[in-house]
All heavy atoms as TSV, in Angstrom:
chain	resi	resn	atom	element	x	y	z
A	1	MET	N	N	138.040	154.549	67.808
A	1	MET	CA	C	138.633	153.994	66.620
A	1	MET	C	C	137.914	152.682	66.297
A	1	MET	O	O	137.630	151.893	67.175
A	1	MET	CB	C	140.122	153.747	66.884
A	1	MET	CG	C	140.897	153.383	65.667
A	1	MET	SD	S	142.685	153.153	65.956
A	1	MET	CE	C	143.131	154.596	66.872
A	2	ARG	N	N	137.619	152.511	65.010
A	2	ARG	CA	C	136.874	151.331	64.558
A	2	ARG	C	C	137.711	150.505	63.594
A	2	ARG	O	O	138.515	151.042	62.843
A	2	ARG	CB	C	135.605	151.750	63.840
A	2	ARG	CG	C	134.619	152.503	64.703
A	2	ARG	CD	C	133.363	152.809	63.920
A	2	ARG	NE	N	132.871	151.589	63.311
A	2	ARG	CZ	C	131.830	150.886	63.739
A	2	ARG	NH1	N	131.137	151.309	64.735
A	2	ARG	NH2	N	131.463	149.791	63.156
A	3	ILE	N	N	137.457	149.205	63.581
A	3	ILE	CA	C	138.091	148.304	62.629
A	3	ILE	C	C	137.161	148.177	61.424
A	3	ILE	O	O	135.969	147.895	61.578
A	3	ILE	CB	C	138.306	146.911	63.239
A	3	ILE	CG1	C	139.144	147.009	64.508
A	3	ILE	CG2	C	138.963	145.973	62.219
A	3	ILE	CD1	C	139.147	145.743	65.348
A	4	ALA	N	N	137.713	148.390	60.237
A	4	ALA	CA	C	136.940	148.255	59.003
A	4	ALA	C	C	137.507	147.088	58.201
A	4	ALA	O	O	138.725	146.900	58.134
A	4	ALA	CB	C	137.011	149.531	58.187
A	5	VAL	N	N	136.623	146.286	57.622
A	5	VAL	CA	C	137.033	145.134	56.826
A	5	VAL	C	C	136.427	145.251	55.433
A	5	VAL	O	O	135.221	145.452	55.294
A	5	VAL	CB	C	136.557	143.802	57.460
A	5	VAL	CG1	C	137.011	142.625	56.621
A	5	VAL	CG2	C	137.030	143.672	58.889
A	6	ASP	N	N	137.263	145.103	54.429
A	6	ASP	CA	C	136.785	144.994	53.051
A	6	ASP	C	C	136.738	143.498	52.752
A	6	ASP	O	O	137.752	142.883	52.429
A	6	ASP	CB	C	137.723	145.718	52.095
A	6	ASP	CG	C	137.227	145.689	50.658
A	6	ASP	OD1	O	136.422	144.791	50.310
A	6	ASP	OD2	O	137.656	146.552	49.875
A	7	TYR	N	N	135.573	142.906	52.932
A	7	TYR	CA	C	135.438	141.452	52.791
A	7	TYR	C	C	135.713	140.973	51.367
A	7	TYR	O	O	136.048	139.813	51.172
A	7	TYR	CB	C	134.057	141.002	53.274
A	7	TYR	CG	C	133.927	141.098	54.781
A	7	TYR	CD1	C	133.300	142.193	55.378
A	7	TYR	CD2	C	134.444	140.108	55.606
A	7	TYR	CE1	C	133.190	142.282	56.758
A	7	TYR	CE2	C	134.339	140.191	56.983
A	7	TYR	CZ	C	133.712	141.282	57.555
A	7	TYR	OH	O	133.612	141.369	58.920
A	8	ASP	N	N	135.599	141.860	50.391
A	8	ASP	CA	C	135.920	141.478	49.013
A	8	ASP	C	C	137.419	141.262	48.829
A	8	ASP	O	O	137.836	140.480	47.977
A	8	ASP	CB	C	135.427	142.538	48.027
A	8	ASP	CG	C	133.918	142.589	47.943
A	8	ASP	OD1	O	133.269	141.533	48.155
A	8	ASP	OD2	O	133.382	143.680	47.672
A	9	LYS	N	N	138.224	141.954	49.627
A	9	LYS	CA	C	139.683	141.816	49.544
A	9	LYS	C	C	140.231	140.707	50.436
A	9	LYS	O	O	141.318	140.198	50.194
A	9	LYS	CB	C	140.369	143.125	49.944
A	9	LYS	CG	C	140.239	144.225	48.948
A	9	LYS	CD	C	141.048	145.419	49.439
A	9	LYS	CE	C	141.047	146.553	48.459
A	9	LYS	NZ	N	141.853	147.692	48.973
A	10	CYS	N	N	139.515	140.367	51.492
A	10	CYS	CA	C	140.010	139.401	52.477
A	10	CYS	C	C	140.170	138.020	51.844
A	10	CYS	O	O	139.239	137.483	51.257
A	10	CYS	CB	C	139.061	139.321	53.663
A	10	CYS	SG	S	139.613	138.158	54.941
A	11	SER	N	N	141.371	137.453	52.004
A	11	SER	CA	C	141.628	136.122	51.455
A	11	SER	C	C	141.709	135.052	52.541
A	11	SER	O	O	141.974	133.895	52.248
A	11	SER	CB	C	142.910	136.125	50.618
A	11	SER	OG	O	144.008	136.487	51.429
A	12	GLY	N	N	141.510	135.445	53.802
A	12	GLY	CA	C	141.456	134.489	54.901
A	12	GLY	C	C	142.789	133.866	55.258
A	12	GLY	O	O	142.838	132.741	55.752
A	13	LEU	N	N	143.891	134.581	55.051
A	13	LEU	CA	C	145.214	134.033	55.366
A	13	LEU	C	C	145.479	133.958	56.868
A	13	LEU	O	O	146.289	133.165	57.307
A	13	LEU	CB	C	146.310	134.850	54.678
A	13	LEU	CG	C	146.300	134.763	53.160
A	13	LEU	CD1	C	147.322	135.728	52.566
A	13	LEU	CD2	C	146.593	133.346	52.709
A	14	GLY	N	N	144.823	134.797	57.650
A	14	GLY	CA	C	144.910	134.692	59.102
A	14	GLY	C	C	146.059	135.430	59.763
A	14	GLY	O	O	146.354	135.176	60.929
A	15	MET	N	N	146.697	136.332	59.058
A	15	MET	CA	C	147.774	137.109	59.677
A	15	MET	C	C	147.225	137.928	60.841
A	15	MET	O	O	147.846	138.020	61.898
A	15	MET	CB	C	148.456	138.017	58.651
A	15	MET	CG	C	149.084	137.275	57.492
A	15	MET	SD	S	150.330	136.076	57.969
A	15	MET	CE	C	151.593	137.171	58.564
A	16	CYS	N	N	146.066	138.508	60.665
A	16	CYS	CA	C	145.434	139.295	61.721
A	16	CYS	C	C	145.110	138.417	62.928
A	16	CYS	O	O	145.335	138.807	64.076
A	16	CYS	CB	C	144.176	139.991	61.199
A	16	CYS	SG	S	142.954	138.861	60.480
A	17	GLU	N	N	144.608	137.230	62.663
A	17	GLU	CA	C	144.242	136.309	63.738
A	17	GLU	C	C	145.470	135.891	64.544
A	17	GLU	O	O	145.393	135.711	65.756
A	17	GLU	CB	C	143.552	135.076	63.157
A	17	GLU	CG	C	143.104	134.085	64.211
A	17	GLU	CD	C	142.408	132.882	63.614
A	17	GLU	OE1	O	142.727	132.493	62.465
A	17	GLU	OE2	O	141.554	132.316	64.301
A	18	SER	N	N	146.612	135.744	63.886
A	18	SER	CA	C	147.820	135.339	64.594
A	18	SER	C	C	148.293	136.418	65.563
A	18	SER	O	O	148.946	136.112	66.554
A	18	SER	CB	C	148.938	134.976	63.613
A	18	SER	OG	O	149.413	136.122	62.936
A	19	ILE	N	N	147.942	137.665	65.303
A	19	ILE	CA	C	148.351	138.775	66.166
A	19	ILE	C	C	147.309	139.065	67.242
A	19	ILE	O	O	147.653	139.339	68.394
A	19	ILE	CB	C	148.632	140.024	65.314
A	19	ILE	CG1	C	149.833	139.747	64.398
A	19	ILE	CG2	C	148.875	141.258	66.191
A	19	ILE	CD1	C	150.059	140.766	63.328
A	20	ALA	N	N	146.048	139.007	66.889
A	20	ALA	CA	C	144.960	139.325	67.832
A	20	ALA	C	C	143.838	138.301	67.681
A	20	ALA	O	O	142.776	138.596	67.123
A	20	ALA	CB	C	144.452	140.738	67.597
A	21	PRO	N	N	144.039	137.070	68.171
A	21	PRO	CA	C	143.060	136.003	67.956
A	21	PRO	C	C	141.715	136.203	68.643
A	21	PRO	O	O	140.733	135.591	68.243
A	21	PRO	CB	C	143.766	134.763	68.496
A	21	PRO	CG	C	144.798	135.269	69.432
A	21	PRO	CD	C	145.213	136.617	68.895
A	22	ASP	N	N	141.658	137.069	69.640
A	22	ASP	CA	C	140.368	137.329	70.280
A	22	ASP	C	C	139.547	138.365	69.518
A	22	ASP	O	O	138.375	138.552	69.801
A	22	ASP	CB	C	140.569	137.765	71.731
A	22	ASP	CG	C	141.345	139.057	71.863
A	22	ASP	OD1	O	142.301	139.268	71.074
A	22	ASP	OD2	O	141.020	139.862	72.751
A	23	VAL	N	N	140.165	139.008	68.539
A	23	VAL	CA	C	139.481	140.034	67.742
A	23	VAL	C	C	139.135	139.508	66.351
A	23	VAL	O	O	138.042	139.728	65.853
A	23	VAL	CB	C	140.350	141.304	67.631
A	23	VAL	CG1	C	139.677	142.350	66.753
A	23	VAL	CG2	C	140.651	141.868	69.019
A	24	PHE	N	N	140.090	138.804	65.729
A	24	PHE	CA	C	139.931	138.302	64.372
A	24	PHE	C	C	139.909	136.779	64.390
A	24	PHE	O	O	140.726	136.160	65.059
A	24	PHE	CB	C	141.107	138.755	63.491
A	24	PHE	CG	C	141.316	140.236	63.479
A	24	PHE	CD1	C	142.235	140.836	64.324
A	24	PHE	CD2	C	140.603	141.047	62.610
A	24	PHE	CE1	C	142.452	142.206	64.302
A	24	PHE	CE2	C	140.806	142.418	62.577
A	24	PHE	CZ	C	141.735	143.001	63.432
A	25	GLU	N	N	138.992	136.188	63.630
A	25	GLU	CA	C	138.929	134.726	63.534
A	25	GLU	C	C	138.630	134.332	62.089
A	25	GLU	O	O	137.632	134.763	61.520
A	25	GLU	CB	C	137.846	134.168	64.451
A	25	GLU	CG	C	137.772	132.663	64.426
A	25	GLU	CD	C	136.717	132.109	65.358
A	25	GLU	OE1	O	136.048	132.885	66.077
A	25	GLU	OE2	O	136.553	130.878	65.363
A	26	VAL	N	N	139.527	133.518	61.537
A	26	VAL	CA	C	139.300	132.992	60.196
A	26	VAL	C	C	138.570	131.660	60.355
A	26	VAL	O	O	139.060	130.747	61.016
A	26	VAL	CB	C	140.624	132.812	59.418
A	26	VAL	CG1	C	140.360	132.190	58.059
A	26	VAL	CG2	C	141.329	134.158	59.265
A	27	GLU	N	N	137.400	131.584	59.782
A	27	GLU	CA	C	136.565	130.388	59.884
A	27	GLU	C	C	137.089	129.280	58.968
A	27	GLU	O	O	137.951	129.518	58.120
A	27	GLU	CB	C	135.116	130.735	59.512
A	27	GLU	CG	C	134.505	131.841	60.352
A	27	GLU	CD	C	134.315	131.481	61.820
A	27	GLU	OE1	O	134.297	130.278	62.158
A	27	GLU	OE2	O	134.181	132.412	62.624
A	28	ASP	N	N	136.576	128.084	59.134
A	28	ASP	CA	C	136.998	126.935	58.324
A	28	ASP	C	C	136.806	127.171	56.826
A	28	ASP	O	O	137.556	126.636	56.022
A	28	ASP	CB	C	136.240	125.669	58.743
A	28	ASP	CG	C	136.642	125.193	60.132
A	28	ASP	OD1	O	137.738	125.566	60.611
A	28	ASP	OD2	O	135.860	124.448	60.742
A	29	ASP	N	N	135.817	127.983	56.463
A	29	ASP	CA	C	135.570	128.258	55.047
A	29	ASP	C	C	136.405	129.424	54.516
A	29	ASP	O	O	136.266	129.829	53.370
A	29	ASP	CB	C	134.083	128.511	54.784
A	29	ASP	CG	C	133.569	129.781	55.451
A	29	ASP	OD1	O	134.334	130.483	56.154
A	29	ASP	OD2	O	132.378	130.083	55.270
A	30	GLY	N	N	137.293	129.979	55.356
A	30	GLY	CA	C	138.168	131.060	54.943
A	30	GLY	C	C	137.603	132.448	55.156
A	30	GLY	O	O	138.277	133.442	54.900
A	31	SER	N	N	136.382	132.540	55.642
A	31	SER	CA	C	135.784	133.852	55.885
A	31	SER	C	C	136.276	134.411	57.225
A	31	SER	O	O	136.626	133.671	58.137
A	31	SER	CB	C	134.259	133.769	55.879
A	31	SER	OG	O	133.806	132.948	56.941
A	32	LEU	N	N	136.300	135.724	57.315
A	32	LEU	CA	C	136.771	136.396	58.523
A	32	LEU	C	C	135.599	136.788	59.400
A	32	LEU	O	O	134.626	137.387	58.927
A	32	LEU	CB	C	137.567	137.651	58.147
A	32	LEU	CG	C	138.100	138.470	59.322
A	32	LEU	CD1	C	139.152	137.687	60.099
A	32	LEU	CD2	C	138.658	139.793	58.827
A	33	THR	N	N	135.697	136.461	60.673
A	33	THR	CA	C	134.748	136.925	61.670
A	33	THR	C	C	135.460	137.961	62.521
A	33	THR	O	O	136.554	137.718	63.022
A	33	THR	CB	C	134.255	135.773	62.560
A	33	THR	OG1	O	133.548	134.844	61.742
A	33	THR	CG2	C	133.333	136.275	63.655
A	34	LEU	N	N	134.841	139.111	62.658
A	34	LEU	CA	C	135.368	140.191	63.473
A	34	LEU	C	C	134.599	140.189	64.790
A	34	LEU	O	O	133.389	140.404	64.799
A	34	LEU	CB	C	135.171	141.509	62.713
A	34	LEU	CG	C	135.870	142.738	63.212
A	34	LEU	CD1	C	137.379	142.544	63.216
A	34	LEU	CD2	C	135.498	143.922	62.332
A	35	HIS	N	N	135.286	139.908	65.894
A	35	HIS	CA	C	134.618	139.811	67.188
A	35	HIS	C	C	134.409	141.166	67.856
A	35	HIS	O	O	133.586	141.273	68.769
A	35	HIS	CB	C	135.389	138.887	68.118
A	35	HIS	CG	C	135.371	137.461	67.667
A	35	HIS	ND1	N	134.236	136.674	67.703
A	35	HIS	CD2	C	136.340	136.689	67.127
A	35	HIS	CE1	C	134.512	135.472	67.231
A	35	HIS	NE2	N	135.781	135.456	66.867
A	36	LEU	N	N	135.148	142.164	67.431
A	36	LEU	CA	C	134.994	143.529	67.936
A	36	LEU	C	C	135.026	144.486	66.754
A	36	LEU	O	O	135.743	144.232	65.789
A	36	LEU	CB	C	136.150	143.912	68.870
A	36	LEU	CG	C	136.380	143.102	70.129
A	36	LEU	CD1	C	137.668	143.553	70.799
A	36	LEU	CD2	C	135.221	143.271	71.089
A	37	THR	N	N	134.279	145.552	66.844
A	37	THR	CA	C	134.401	146.585	65.810
A	37	THR	C	C	135.089	147.827	66.377
A	37	THR	O	O	135.761	148.532	65.655
A	37	THR	CB	C	133.035	146.971	65.225
A	37	THR	OG1	O	132.164	147.379	66.274
A	37	THR	CG2	C	132.433	145.807	64.453
A	38	GLU	N	N	134.911	148.055	67.659
A	38	GLU	CA	C	135.568	149.181	68.327
A	38	GLU	C	C	136.868	148.688	68.948
A	38	GLU	O	O	136.892	147.647	69.606
A	38	GLU	CB	C	134.672	149.762	69.423
A	38	GLU	CG	C	133.394	150.376	68.906
A	38	GLU	CD	C	133.624	151.660	68.139
A	38	GLU	OE1	O	134.590	152.391	68.434
A	38	GLU	OE2	O	132.838	151.929	67.210
A	39	VAL	N	N	137.948	149.439	68.743
A	39	VAL	CA	C	139.248	149.074	69.303
A	39	VAL	C	C	139.252	149.416	70.788
A	39	VAL	O	O	139.045	150.573	71.160
A	39	VAL	CB	C	140.386	149.816	68.578
A	39	VAL	CG1	C	141.726	149.498	69.210
A	39	VAL	CG2	C	140.388	149.476	67.090
A	40	PRO	N	N	139.493	148.424	71.647
A	40	PRO	CA	C	139.512	148.686	73.088
A	40	PRO	C	C	140.684	149.595	73.470
A	40	PRO	O	O	141.764	149.512	72.883
A	40	PRO	CB	C	139.695	147.301	73.712
A	40	PRO	CG	C	139.327	146.334	72.644
A	40	PRO	CD	C	139.659	147.008	71.350
A	41	GLU	N	N	140.452	150.423	74.431
A	41	GLU	CA	C	141.503	151.317	74.924
A	41	GLU	C	C	142.706	150.496	75.373
A	41	GLU	O	O	142.562	149.459	76.030
A	41	GLU	CB	C	140.971	152.154	76.081
A	41	GLU	CG	C	141.921	153.233	76.527
A	41	GLU	CD	C	141.321	154.153	77.563
A	41	GLU	OE1	O	140.112	154.452	77.474
A	41	GLU	OE2	O	142.074	154.548	78.458
A	42	GLY	N	N	143.878	150.925	74.981
A	42	GLY	CA	C	145.106	150.243	75.349
A	42	GLY	C	C	145.539	149.173	74.360
A	42	GLY	O	O	146.621	148.604	74.491
A	43	ARG	N	N	144.695	148.869	73.364
A	43	ARG	CA	C	145.033	147.826	72.387
A	43	ARG	C	C	145.225	148.384	70.982
A	43	ARG	O	O	145.308	147.632	70.025
A	43	ARG	CB	C	143.945	146.748	72.383
A	43	ARG	CG	C	143.872	146.029	73.736
A	43	ARG	CD	C	143.112	144.774	73.701
A	43	ARG	NE	N	143.662	143.814	72.770
A	43	ARG	CZ	C	142.990	142.731	72.370
A	43	ARG	NH1	N	141.782	142.498	72.821
A	43	ARG	NH2	N	143.528	141.887	71.520
A	44	GLU	N	N	145.329	149.693	70.893
A	44	GLU	CA	C	145.446	150.341	69.593
A	44	GLU	C	C	146.661	149.825	68.806
A	44	GLU	O	O	146.539	149.532	67.615
A	44	GLU	CB	C	145.534	151.869	69.745
A	44	GLU	CG	C	144.291	152.501	70.315
A	44	GLU	CD	C	144.278	152.572	71.843
A	44	GLU	OE1	O	145.233	152.071	72.494
A	44	GLU	OE2	O	143.320	153.123	72.390
A	45	ASP	N	N	147.800	149.737	69.452
A	45	ASP	CA	C	149.022	149.300	68.753
A	45	ASP	C	C	148.900	147.868	68.243
A	45	ASP	O	O	149.295	147.571	67.118
A	45	ASP	CB	C	150.251	149.434	69.654
A	45	ASP	CG	C	150.640	150.883	69.904
A	45	ASP	OD1	O	150.227	151.757	69.118
A	45	ASP	OD2	O	151.358	151.135	70.889
A	46	GLU	N	N	148.354	146.983	69.075
A	46	GLU	CA	C	148.190	145.580	68.682
A	46	GLU	C	C	147.244	145.449	67.488
A	46	GLU	O	O	147.546	144.740	66.518
A	46	GLU	CB	C	147.649	144.782	69.861
A	46	GLU	CG	C	147.351	143.344	69.539
A	46	GLU	CD	C	146.604	142.638	70.660
A	46	GLU	OE1	O	146.066	143.310	71.567
A	46	GLU	OE2	O	146.557	141.407	70.614
A	47	ILE	N	N	146.121	146.142	67.531
A	47	ILE	CA	C	145.144	146.056	66.451
A	47	ILE	C	C	145.695	146.719	65.182
A	47	ILE	O	O	145.502	146.209	64.075
A	47	ILE	CB	C	143.797	146.695	66.858
A	47	ILE	CG1	C	143.244	146.028	68.132
A	47	ILE	CG2	C	142.796	146.620	65.717
A	47	ILE	CD1	C	143.002	144.545	68.041
A	48	ARG	N	N	146.413	147.817	65.339
A	48	ARG	CA	C	147.043	148.467	64.177
A	48	ARG	C	C	148.037	147.506	63.521
A	48	ARG	O	O	148.080	147.384	62.297
A	48	ARG	CB	C	147.742	149.760	64.601
A	48	ARG	CG	C	148.329	150.532	63.433
A	48	ARG	CD	C	148.892	151.877	63.842
A	48	ARG	NE	N	147.794	152.803	64.132
A	48	ARG	CZ	C	147.473	153.238	65.356
A	48	ARG	NH1	N	148.165	152.855	66.397
A	48	ARG	NH2	N	146.475	154.066	65.525
A	49	GLN	N	N	148.826	146.820	64.337
A	49	GLN	CA	C	149.787	145.845	63.818
A	49	GLN	C	C	149.067	144.719	63.066
A	49	GLN	O	O	149.511	144.290	61.996
A	49	GLN	CB	C	150.619	145.272	64.964
A	49	GLN	CG	C	151.694	144.321	64.524
A	49	GLN	CD	C	152.473	143.748	65.706
A	49	GLN	OE1	O	151.968	143.680	66.826
A	49	GLN	NE2	N	153.690	143.331	65.454
A	50	ALA	N	N	147.957	144.249	63.593
A	50	ALA	CA	C	147.184	143.193	62.931
A	50	ALA	C	C	146.647	143.672	61.588
A	50	ALA	O	O	146.690	142.941	60.594
A	50	ALA	CB	C	146.038	142.733	63.833
A	51	CYS	N	N	146.176	144.902	61.541
A	51	CYS	CA	C	145.655	145.464	60.286
A	51	CYS	C	C	146.779	145.632	59.268
A	51	CYS	O	O	146.603	145.318	58.086
A	51	CYS	CB	C	144.960	146.789	60.543
A	51	CYS	SG	S	143.412	146.644	61.459
A	52	GLU	N	N	147.919	146.114	59.716
A	52	GLU	CA	C	149.046	146.324	58.811
A	52	GLU	C	C	149.635	145.014	58.308
A	52	GLU	O	O	150.256	144.983	57.243
A	52	GLU	CB	C	150.119	147.156	59.505
A	52	GLU	CG	C	149.690	148.599	59.699
A	52	GLU	CD	C	150.667	149.422	60.519
A	52	GLU	OE1	O	151.673	148.867	61.019
A	52	GLU	OE2	O	150.425	150.641	60.654
A	53	ALA	N	N	149.428	143.920	59.032
A	53	ALA	CA	C	149.949	142.613	58.627
A	53	ALA	C	C	149.138	141.990	57.496
A	53	ALA	O	O	149.595	141.026	56.872
A	53	ALA	CB	C	149.973	141.661	59.824
A	54	CYS	N	N	147.970	142.533	57.223
A	54	CYS	CA	C	147.098	141.969	56.187
A	54	CYS	C	C	147.733	142.144	54.807
A	54	CYS	O	O	147.905	143.279	54.346
A	54	CYS	CB	C	145.730	142.648	56.222
A	54	CYS	SG	S	144.601	141.991	54.982
A	55	PRO	N	N	148.078	141.046	54.134
A	55	PRO	CA	C	148.744	141.150	52.833
A	55	PRO	C	C	147.845	141.667	51.710
A	55	PRO	O	O	148.344	142.155	50.697
A	55	PRO	CB	C	149.205	139.725	52.553
A	55	PRO	CG	C	148.298	138.860	53.342
A	55	PRO	CD	C	147.914	139.655	54.558
A	56	THR	N	N	146.530	141.602	51.892
A	56	THR	CA	C	145.615	142.093	50.851
A	56	THR	C	C	145.059	143.475	51.173
A	56	THR	O	O	144.211	143.982	50.435
A	56	THR	CB	C	144.451	141.103	50.644
A	56	THR	OG1	O	143.715	141.003	51.868
A	56	THR	CG2	C	144.960	139.736	50.208
A	57	GLU	N	N	145.501	144.049	52.288
A	57	GLU	CA	C	145.045	145.370	52.744
A	57	GLU	C	C	143.532	145.430	52.906
A	57	GLU	O	O	142.894	146.438	52.612
A	57	GLU	CB	C	145.551	146.460	51.796
A	57	GLU	CG	C	147.066	146.528	51.747
A	57	GLU	CD	C	147.598	147.601	50.812
A	57	GLU	OE1	O	146.809	148.228	50.079
A	57	GLU	OE2	O	148.823	147.799	50.828
A	58	ALA	N	N	142.970	144.340	53.403
A	58	ALA	CA	C	141.532	144.278	53.632
A	58	ALA	C	C	141.113	144.932	54.946
A	58	ALA	O	O	139.940	145.215	55.134
A	58	ALA	CB	C	141.069	142.821	53.626
A	59	LEU	N	N	142.062	145.169	55.821
A	59	LEU	CA	C	141.768	145.742	57.144
A	59	LEU	C	C	142.280	147.159	57.247
A	59	LEU	O	O	143.359	147.481	56.752
A	59	LEU	CB	C	142.422	144.901	58.243
A	59	LEU	CG	C	142.002	143.439	58.301
A	59	LEU	CD1	C	142.875	142.691	59.289
A	59	LEU	CD2	C	140.548	143.338	58.696
A	60	SER	N	N	141.511	147.987	57.932
A	60	SER	CA	C	141.945	149.348	58.195
A	60	SER	C	C	141.313	149.839	59.487
A	60	SER	O	O	140.373	149.235	60.002
A	60	SER	CB	C	141.573	150.276	57.038
A	60	SER	OG	O	140.167	150.323	56.869
A	61	LEU	N	N	141.863	150.916	60.006
A	61	LEU	CA	C	141.322	151.553	61.189
A	61	LEU	C	C	140.748	152.901	60.795
A	61	LEU	O	O	141.330	153.626	59.990
A	61	LEU	CB	C	142.412	151.740	62.251
A	61	LEU	CG	C	142.985	150.464	62.826
A	61	LEU	CD1	C	144.107	150.783	63.796
A	61	LEU	CD2	C	141.916	149.652	63.523
A	62	GLN	N	N	139.606	153.213	61.356
A	62	GLN	CA	C	138.935	154.489	61.079
A	62	GLN	C	C	138.691	155.214	62.389
A	62	GLN	O	O	138.323	154.581	63.377
A	62	GLN	CB	C	137.615	154.256	60.359
A	62	GLN	CG	C	137.773	153.547	59.047
A	62	GLN	CD	C	136.440	153.226	58.389
A	62	GLN	OE1	O	135.408	153.237	59.024
A	62	GLN	NE2	N	136.484	152.921	57.103
A	63	ASP	N	N	138.913	156.529	62.376
A	63	ASP	CA	C	138.675	157.326	63.587
A	63	ASP	C	C	137.215	157.549	63.825
A	63	ASP	O	O	136.388	157.489	63.006
A	63	ASP	CB	C	139.376	158.675	63.474
A	63	ASP	CG	C	140.883	158.513	63.558
A	63	ASP	OD1	O	141.353	157.641	64.297
A	63	ASP	OD2	O	141.583	159.275	62.863
């Protein structure tokens, strides 16, 4: 499973970072840095929750 980001939709609010700070990082300029693209085994629920928390729907999971 992979994390997909639509950077055009991302507003840098940091909801994802608050749930999984080692995976998602909002930089000082508001841009999102994705530290992982593949979802680690056992963290699917946490990463799914982080993606679903995105108010602009910029994050998604792909099989």
